[in-house]
DODRENRO-513991 format. One line per 4 residues: their letters; for each residue x negated, y negated, z negated of C-alpha. Coordinates in pm, whole numbers. Example, Ala and Ser with C-alpha at 12.3 -4.5 7.8 and 13.67 -1.06 7.14 Angstrom:
BEGIN
as> -1230,450,-780  -1367,106,-714
***
This chain:
BEGIN
mafr> -11639,-10587,-9839  -11495,-10720,-9515  -11650,-10717,-9170  -11592,-10974,-8899
fqrs> -11749,-10902,-8562  -11856,-11142,-8289  -12013,-10945,-8008  -12275,-11132,-7806
iklm> -12580,-11051,-7596  -12891,-11266,-7620  -13021,-11275,-7265  -13311,-11514,-7315
pgvr> -13406,-11789,-7562  -13116,-12034,-7584  -12881,-11827,-7362  -12614,-11590,-7497
lnfs> -12336,-11395,-7324  -12026,-11381,-7547  -11744,-11126,-7544  -11399,-11182,-7690
ktgi> -11043,-11060,-7644  -10974,-11344,-7397  -11269,-11277,-7170  -11641,-11338,-7118
gasf> -11826,-11664,-7163  -12177,-11801,-7183  -12350,-12055,-7403  -12671,-12250,-7345
gvpg> -12879,-12481,-7560  -13103,-12533,-7858  -13034,-12610,-8226  -12848,-12941,-8238
lrvg> -12720,-12930,-7876  -12521,-12646,-7722  -12279,-12610,-7428  -12048,-12311,-7388
ygpr> -11828,-12193,-7100  -11548,-11950,-7166  -11210,-11832,-7034  -11029,-12128,-7190
grtr> -11266,-12412,-7113  -11591,-12585,-7193  -11717,-12660,-7544  -11997,-12904,-7619
svgi> -12144,-12943,-7968  -12405,-13189,-8090  -12545,-13191,-8442  -12838,-13292,-8657
pgtg> -12996,-12969,-8787  -13025,-12953,-9164  -12775,-13234,-9233  -12442,-13058,-9183
mswr> -12339,-13341,-8946  -12203,-13233,-8608  -11968,-13335,-8328  -11771,-13091,-8114
etks> -11574,-13151,-7792  -11357,-12893,-7615  -11214,-12939,-7268  -10975,-12683,-7122
ygss> -10984,-12598,-6756  -10614,-12687,-6730  -10379,-12552,-6461  -10496,-12358,-6159
ksrr> -10449,-12669,-5945  -10658,-12890,-6172  -10920,-12616,-6202  -10958,-12607,-5823
assr> -10991,-12984,-5814  -11245,-13000,-6095  -11445,-12704,-5966  -11571,-12912,-5674
satp> -11745,-13151,-5910  -11829,-12938,-6215  -11834,-12561,-6167  -11965,-12368,-6469
pppp> -12270,-12162,-6378  -12211,-11784,-6373  -12338,-11614,-6688  -12667,-11426,-6644
qprk> -12639,-11049,-6627  -12794,-10821,-6891  -13095,-10615,-6796  -13030,-10284,-6621
pgwf> -13257,-9982,-6565  -13433,-9951,-6230  -13404,-9666,-5981  -13697,-9479,-6132
apki> -13615,-9542,-6498  -13606,-9233,-6725  -13272,-9055,-6754  -13233,-9146,-7121
ekef> -13254,-9516,-7037  -12980,-9482,-6775  -12761,-9292,-7022  -12830,-9555,-7286
ckal> -12721,-9841,-7062  -12414,-9652,-6943  -12308,-9596,-7303  -12346,-9969,-7371
eemt> -12137,-10052,-7065  -11857,-9823,-7183  -11894,-9958,-7540  -11678,-9691,-7708
vasi> -11745,-9507,-8033  -11746,-9182,-7836  -12009,-9294,-7583  -12230,-9467,-7839
gqma> -12198,-9181,-8088  -12286,-8923,-7823  -12615,-9103,-7757  -12690,-9110,-8131
skhs> -12624,-8737,-8165  -12805,-8632,-7849  -13119,-8846,-7857  -13326,-8896,-8173
evra> -13517,-9178,-7998  -13212,-9408,-8023  -13045,-9259,-8330  -13095,-9561,-8557
smga> -12964,-9819,-8311  -12677,-9620,-8162  -12575,-9460,-8492  -12561,-9801,-8657
lagm> -12363,-9949,-8368  -12113,-9660,-8366  -12063,-9692,-8742  -12009,-10066,-8730
mclq> -11764,-10027,-8442  -11560,-9788,-8657  -11547,-10053,-8929  -11439,-10323,-8685
sgdt> -11069,-10239,-8719  -11082,-10270,-9097  -10873,-9951,-9119  -10984,-9731,-9409
ddfa> -10892,-9426,-9198  -11199,-9502,-8986  -11431,-9504,-9289  -11499,-9130,-9266
eark> -11626,-9156,-8909  -11813,-9477,-8990  -11981,-9296,-9277  -12096,-9015,-9047
wlel> -12264,-9248,-8798  -12410,-9484,-9056  -12558,-9197,-9258  -12711,-9061,-8938
awst> -12869,-9399,-8864  -12989,-9438,-9224  -13148,-9092,-9225  -13397,-9199,-8957
grep> -13565,-9442,-9196  -13602,-9687,-8907  -13475,-10034,-8833  -13234,-10015,-8537
nsep> -13431,-10279,-8346  -13757,-10087,-8388  -13665,-9830,-8122  -13837,-9909,-7788
iark> -13535,-9834,-7569  -13309,-10044,-7790  -13555,-10333,-7774  -13569,-10301,-7396
ymnf> -13197,-10292,-7318  -13002,-10360,-7635  -13126,-10715,-7678  -12823,-10819,-7880
gvem> -12682,-10796,-8229  -12340,-10720,-8367  -12300,-11019,-8595  -12094,-10966,-8912
tvtv> -11980,-11173,-9201  -12007,-10925,-9486  -11815,-10998,-9807  -12026,-10822,-10069
aagv> -11811,-10935,-10362  -11541,-11195,-10417  -11705,-11527,-10333  -12029,-11384,-10193
qtqa> -12076,-11346,-9819  -12376,-11293,-9596  -12444,-11291,-9223  -12591,-10960,-9113
gltr> -12697,-10830,-8776  -12748,-10469,-8675  -13013,-10406,-8941  -13098,-10141,-9199
eaia> -12981,-10379,-9472  -12639,-10408,-9304  -12619,-10027,-9284  -12691,-10002,-9657
lalv> -12430,-10263,-9751  -12168,-10090,-9539  -12246,-9747,-9685  -12238,-9883,-10040
eiyq> -11886,-10013,-9978  -11777,-9681,-9827  -11922,-9483,-10119  -11769,-9719,-10374
qage> -11423,-9684,-10220  -11467,-9308,-10227  -11555,-9323,-10598  -11908,-9193,-10533
lela> -12083,-9457,-10742  -12401,-9258,-10804  -12447,-9209,-10431  -12402,-9583,-10376
idli> -12652,-9668,-10649  -12910,-9418,-10523  -12888,-9574,-10177  -13008,-9919,-10279
dgeq> -13170,-9866,-10620  -13545,-9881,-10577  -13523,-10040,-10232  -13668,-10386,-10172
insv> -13341,-10577,-10186  -13244,-10942,-10173  -13000,-11121,-10403  -12700,-11019,-10190
aavs> -12780,-10648,-10216  -12856,-10702,-10585  -12496,-10820,-10630  -12372,-10484,-10501
lael> -12612,-10292,-10725  -12528,-10496,-11037  -12156,-10454,-10975  -12202,-10078,-10948
filq> -12402,-10070,-11273  -12125,-10259,-11453  -11864,-10014,-11327  -12072,-9740,-11486
erfd> -12130,-9946,-11803  -12505,-9945,-11742  -12538,-10289,-11899  -12904,-10260,-12000
evie> -13001,-10214,-11636  -12803,-10521,-11531  -12972,-10726,-11803  -13313,-10604,-11691
mtdg> -13258,-10669,-11320  -13118,-11019,-11381  -13388,-11131,-11625  -13492,-11485,-11537
itne> -13215,-11528,-11277  -13108,-11885,-11199  -12815,-12030,-11004  -12957,-12086,-10655
ddat> -12661,-11984,-10437  -12331,-11797,-10457  -12505,-11460,-10488  -12736,-11562,-10773
allc> -12448,-11745,-10945  -12250,-11420,-10945  -12555,-11233,-11073  -12554,-11478,-11366
vfrg> -12191,-11381,-11427  -12280,-11011,-11423  -12563,-11081,-11667  -12317,-11259,-11897
islr> -12074,-10967,-11881  -12349,-10721,-11973  -12478,-10933,-12262  -12121,-10977,-12390
ekem> -12062,-10603,-12385  -12382,-10563,-12590  -12233,-10819,-12834  -12507,-11074,-12761
fvaa> -12254,-11352,-12736  -12482,-11657,-12748  -12701,-11522,-12467  -12388,-11424,-12272
reaf> -12251,-11778,-12292  -12584,-11915,-12168  -12561,-11688,-11865  -12204,-11801,-11793
keal> -12310,-12164,-11837  -12582,-12114,-11575  -12330,-11957,-11338  -12107,-12265,-11377
rirs> -12389,-12521,-11366  -12336,-12613,-10999  -11980,-12715,-10920  -12013,-12659,-10544
rnve> -12039,-12282,-10579  -11762,-12069,-10429  -11438,-12103,-10627  -11409,-11724,-10659
vrnr> -11747,-11708,-10831  -11657,-11992,-11068  -11320,-11836,-11151  -11493,-11507,-11231
awie> -11735,-11692,-11460  -11450,-11869,-11641  -11238,-11559,-11700  -11538,-11357,-11818
rsac> -11654,-11639,-12047  -11298,-11662,-12181  -11324,-11295,-12279  -11655,-11374,-12450
ylae> -11498,-11656,-12654  -11209,-11427,-12743  -11451,-11159,-12867  -11605,-11424,-13091
gkrg> -11264,-11527,-13224  -11274,-11865,-13048  -10925,-11847,-12901  -10897,-12217,-12826
marn> -11214,-12211,-12615  -11087,-11899,-12442  -10764,-12079,-12351  -10956,-12379,-12214
dler> -11141,-12160,-11962  -10822,-11984,-11855  -10652,-12318,-11799  -10941,-12420,-11572
imav> -10860,-12121,-11352  -10488,-12203,-11366  -10564,-12548,-11223  -10717,-12404,-10905
dsdy> -10561,-12058,-10865  -10257,-11966,-11072  -10244,-11621,-10908  -10600,-11523,-10998
pglk> -10612,-11149,-11086  -10590,-11092,-11461  -10514,-11456,-11543  -10147,-11403,-11632
eale> -10225,-11116,-11868  -10507,-11308,-12035  -10283,-11610,-12096  -10008,-11391,-12239
nlqg> -10259,-11258,-12495  -10314,-11615,-12612  -9948,-11724,-12606  -9866,-11966,-12884
etpe> -10228,-12036,-12980  -10367,-12392,-12985  -10727,-12491,-12910  -10945,-12540,-13218
espe> -11266,-12650,-13049  -11357,-12902,-12782  -11447,-12744,-12447  -11807,-12722,-12338
td> -11900,-12924,-12032  -12019,-12741,-11724
***
């Protein structure tokens, strides 16, 4: 699971303040039309919502001389300032805002430890900040803060002080499994996904399963749970949780693959191949998901003694990714064999 952060503050509908390594910028607009001002220039984007069609124009501010000349005719408006506590605001609110201004793991974590009223929001933020570097050495500290936030049983945005001053989200692209990603804000679901990854890397599979098993989860979280069940060879549970699953997106396509794996391991080969066929039904799915379906279906054909069909699926992977994990070894097992059957269409 990989995390990519884009820190921004939503100041009011249609207006966001954006932070990056190069500076601070602001963006204004509505779906289909948006204008942004940043350290490097102005960006204007126009699109037709729901069609995937868009047009984007970027203009740099140029040299200091040209910036002075252009500023007389088109000066970007200063970004609005985030809300701050008044003179008579409670002490905890002033401490909360100061911690956000400092934006360090130490300052955010101190608020989470000291004040139970903001433990979900500040614990979650501190944990996600630890994961921002991608360094596994930070996982232990991330685990501490995320577990603290999870223990509250609250959504981070449900805390009144957080709603009042922390009107922003740490936006992440979370890679749940190869080929399956989701956008997650600072939510309880994001905390769970992060903790599952931490537990899985630590080899604490039961702890990871207990965290999300029984929760109301979507298809993305179900991918994590099914993958954990397969690692523990709990194939019956995967079959049960994926009963009736259809290929609706990358996540459900991968769930079809996991169903096929579980049915294959139970030696229900015909049903397994149906599950793999469903996973491959839509060609536009992520290539990683399709490659996983092909290599797992190849193993199913091999278990049935259909070595030619197994080779056909492996050659499909070879055509798009010759370095796919496990492909070389699988091909070596079939060296010298010739296909006996015609490939199925998918």
